[in-house]
C-alpha positions in Angstrom: 13.0 -10.7 31.8 10.4 -9.6 34.2 9.8 -10.4 37.8 6.7 -12.5 37.0 8.9 -14.7 34.8 10.7 -15.8 37.9 14.1 -14.6 36.2 14.9 -11.1 37.1 18.4 -9.9 36.2 19.3 -6.2 36.8 19.9 -4.3 33.6 21.2 -1.0 33.0 17.7 0.4 31.9 18.4 3.5 34.2 22.0 4.0 33.0 22.1 6.8 30.3 24.1 6.4 27.2 26.9 8.8 28.5 27.4 6.6 31.4 27.2 3.6 29.3 30.0 5.1 27.1 32.1 5.7 30.2 31.8 2.0 31.2 32.7 0.8 27.6 35.9 3.1 27.9 36.7 1.8 31.4 36.3 -1.7 30.0 39.2 -1.0 27.7 41.6 0.8 30.0 43.6 -0.5 33.0 42.1 1.5 36.0 42.2 5.0 34.8 42.0 7.9 36.8 38.9 10.3 36.2 41.1 12.7 34.3 42.3 9.8 31.9 38.8 8.7 31.4 37.7 12.2 30.7 40.4 12.5 27.8 39.3 9.4 26.4 35.8 10.4 26.3 36.7 13.8 24.9 38.2 12.1 21.8 34.8 10.7 20.9 32.5 13.4 21.8 32.3 16.7 19.9 31.1 18.7 22.7 33.6 19.5 25.7 33.6 16.8 28.3 34.7 18.3 31.6 35.6 16.6 34.8 32.7 18.5 36.4 30.4 16.3 34.2 32.3 12.9 34.6 32.8 12.8 38.3 29.2 12.9 39.3 28.4 10.4 36.7 31.3 8.1 38.1 29.8 8.4 41.7 26.5 7.4 40.4 28.0 4.2 38.7 29.8 3.5 41.8 26.6 3.9 44.0 24.8 1.4 41.5 27.6 -1.1 41.9 28.7 -1.0 38.3 32.1 0.4 38.8 34.3 0.6 41.8 36.6 3.4 43.0 40.1 2.8 44.4 42.2 5.5 46.1 45.5 6.0 44.1 46.9 8.5 46.4 45.6 11.2 48.6 44.2 13.2 45.8 43.2 11.0 42.9 41.1 7.7 42.3 41.3 4.8 40.0 38.1 3.3 38.5 37.3 -0.1 37.1 34.2 -2.1 36.4 33.0 -4.5 39.0 31.9 -7.9 38.1 28.3 -6.8 37.9 29.5 -4.1 35.6 31.2 -6.5 33.3 28.1 -8.8 33.3 25.7 -5.8 32.6 27.9 -4.5 30.0 28.1 -7.8 28.2 24.3 -8.3 28.4 23.7 -4.9 27.1 26.1 -5.8 24.1 24.4 -9.1 23.4 21.0 -7.3 23.5 22.5 -4.6 21.0 24.0 -7.5 18.7 20.6 -9.0 18.6 19.1 -6.0 16.7 22.3 -4.7 15.0 23.2 -7.9 13.2 20.9 -7.3 10.2 22.7 -4.0 9.5 25.3 -5.6 7.5 22.4 -7.0 5.2 21.2 -3.3 4.8 24.5 -1.7 3.9 25.0 -1.2 0.2 
């Protein structure tokens, strides 16, 4: 979709794969705190995932309107996808599925 076609939907073209993975994990969790999200990401990634890496990424996703941050208490925050974040994640998955569907045909 392009501005010229008259239909322009925001896409996550400027969201890197780590941020996208964060959004995927958030989609499967019930408003986790940053430390809980970090622990889940650490199970997937082989390199160390630190809160120093996670929190700036979360702040960027909040600024983009893809996730929201809610204060849990005076020291911690909970995170969840916004409606836009859900919509963008679904659109990205549909785009991936379009290209990944033939993989089953290639598998031995």
